[in-house]
N, C-alpha and C positions, 0 to 999 in steps of 0.2 A: 291463136296465141293469146294467153290470158292478159298479158300486159297491154295489148292494143285496146282493151275495153276502157282504158282511161283516156279521156279527151280533155283538152284545155277548155276552161270555162268560157273563154272568149268566143268559142265556136257558135254558141247559141244566144249571144247577147242581142243581136239585132232582131232576129225572128222572135225570140222570147219576149222582148220588150214590146214589140208591136202586137203580139198575141194578147198580152196582158191589157194593153190600152184598148184594143178592139173588143175584148171580152167585157171590160168595164163599160164601154159605150153601149154595147148591145144589151147588157143587163140593166142599165140605168136610164136609157133614153125614154122608155114609157113613163118613168116616174118624174124625171127632171125636164123632159122636153117642153111641157107647157110653160116653163119659165121663159123660153125663147120663142114661144108660139110655134113650136116644131115638135111633132110627135103624134100621139093618137088620143082619140077621145076616151073618156071625158076630158074637158079642158081644165083639169085640176091636177096639181102636183101630188105625188106620193099616194096615188090611188092603187091599192093592192087588190088583186083577185087571183083565183086559181089559174086562169088563162095566162096571165102575165108571169106567174111563177113557172109554168110549164114551157111557155114559148120564148120567154126573154131571160128570166133569172137563171134557170137551169142551164141552158146552153152557154150563157155568159159566164157562169161560174166554172163550167168545164173548160172554156177557153182560157180563163184567167189561171186556173190551177195548172193546166197543161203548159201555159206560157211560163209560169214560175219554175216548173220543173225543167223546161228547156233552158231557161235563163241561168239557173244556179247549179244544175247537175254537172258533175265531172265524170259520170259513168255513162258509157255509150248506151247500154241497154235501158237504163232508167230514163235517160233523156229521150229515147225513142218512145217509151211509154207515154211521156208527157206530150210528145208530138201527136201520137194517135189520139190521146184524150182531147187535145185541142181540135183536131180534125173532126172528131165526132160532134163536138159542140158546134163547129161551123156548119157541118152538114145538117144539124138539127135546126139551125137558123133558117136554112133554105127550105127544107121539106117539113118542118114541124107544123106549120099552119095547116096545110092540106091533110097531113096524117092525123093531126089531133081532132079533126072533125069526126073521126071514127068513134071517139068516146065523148062526143057532144061538147067539144071545146070550140067556140065560135071565133076565137081570135082576141087580140088585145084591144081592139077598137078600130074605128075608122080613122084614117089620116085627118089631121086638122087643117090641112091646106085647102084653100078655096079654089085654086086653079088645078087643072089636070096635071100639069107638069110638076107642081109642088107635091101633090099627093103621090105621084109616082116616085119622086125623090125621097119622100118620107118612108115609103114602103121599102124601097131599095136600101136606104141607109139603115133602117131598123132590122131588116131580115135578109132579103135576097142577096144583094151585093155584099152586105156585111159578111154573110156566111161564106160566100165564094172567096173573099179575100182571106178570111181566117183559114179556110181549107188550103188555099195556096201557100200561105206562110207556114202552116203545119207541115205540108208536103216538102217545102224547101228545107225546113229543119230536119225532117226525117232523112232527106237525101244527104245533107251535110254530115249527119251523125252516122250514116250507113257507110260512108267512104273512109277508108283508112289511109291517111296521108303518108307520103314518103318520109316527112320529118318525124312523124310519130313512130314509124317503123324503125328508123335509125335511132331514135331516142330509146326505144325499148331494147334494141340490141346493145346499145352502149350501157344501159343499166344492167343488163344481164352479164356483160363482160366485167363490169365493176363488182357485181356480186360474186362472180367466180373468183376474181382476184382476192376479194375479201375472205372467201372461204379458204382459199389456199394459204393466205397469211395466218388465218386462225389455226389451221391444221399444223402449220410450221411452228407457231408459238405454243400450241397446246397439243402435244402428241397424244395425250390420253383422252382427247375429246371423242365423244361417241356420236355415231350417225346411225340412223335407222337402217336395218337390213332391207335389201330389196325384196318386195313381196310380203313384208311383215308389217305389223302395226308399230306404233311408237313405243310399245312396251318391250319389244325384243330389239335389243341394240347390240352392236359389236364395236370394240375399240378400233380406232384407226391410228396407225403410227406411221409417220413419213420416213422414219429411220430405216425400216426394212419392209419389204412387201408383205401384205397380209396373206395368210394361208400357205406360206412356204417355210421350210426349216433351213437353218444355216448349218453347214458342216462344222464339226468340232474335231480338233486334232485328238487322236487317241492318246490317253495318258497311261504310260506303262509304269507299274510299281517297281519297287527295288528288286524283286525276284522275278520280274518278267511277267507277272500276272496282269491280265488285261481283260476287260469285259467286252471288248470290241475286236473285230478282226480286220479293221480297215488298215491296209498297207503293210501288215505283218503276217507271218505264217504262224498259225495257231494249231496246236495239236488237240487231240481228243480230251486231254486232261485240263484244258483251259489255260496252259502256259504257252507263252510265246517262245518260239524257237528262234534264238538269235543265231546269226551266221557265225561260222567258225572264224577265228582270227586269221590274218594273212599268214601264208607259209613263212616259216623262219622267224616268227614273232611270237614271243611267249604271251600267253594270256594272263593278264593281271587278275589277281584274286583279292577281293576285299577282305578285310579282317572279319567282318560279319559273316562272310561266306565260309571262312575257315571255322568259325565257331559253330555254325550250323552243321557243317560237314562232320566235325568232331563229335558233336552231340548225336548225330545220326549213327556214326560208327559205334559209339558207346551203347546205343540202344540195340544194335545188332549183336554186339558181344554178349550182352546179358541174355 
């Protein structure tokens, strides 16, 4: 059903917001981490190189963009595209470092921590654990957008009923309104009138002229000459003759006498 593609914007608020925040963290931590003595060498802020672009900035931007789509989209399919984009960004945070060595990218730098536990925390916070959390939130958003809720189905049915009632009212108010014919394009249209069914003919009472001439045979006996044969009057009752009939009969006798 096409109407079920619409979803409330509140459905992706939580997951979309978290995806945006985590994407910003993953993309900026190599640049701003030295402010807090947390991050990767060199121990200087805003140091840019190709490795940081490929391993931190690119997946972080994908997560941010996907989170924004999930956060603001009211269309089910488009929101799911944002979820997949964020999931790809999170996956690249996890596997980007080992895979990037194939084209001689050695990483963003060594962790700044002096202790083993701190170095592990910096590595997880900047790449491994960060990517896993992003993938989890993206999958959560995909699951929420893939399910059609009962309230949404009822809302769509209610809207369709209201549209049907509105169409019926429009047809009743405007009998000459046109609708497209089934199986044809919008250029071929036919009128719709609620007063009588389309495609049927209404019976019309036969109209008999003064001398019994009629173009139809419905309900009356018609001879080969096209005149209607009227039944004889009742026995014992004289047939009334109109003055016009006498004039025509007299004219006919005069023609025969000549």
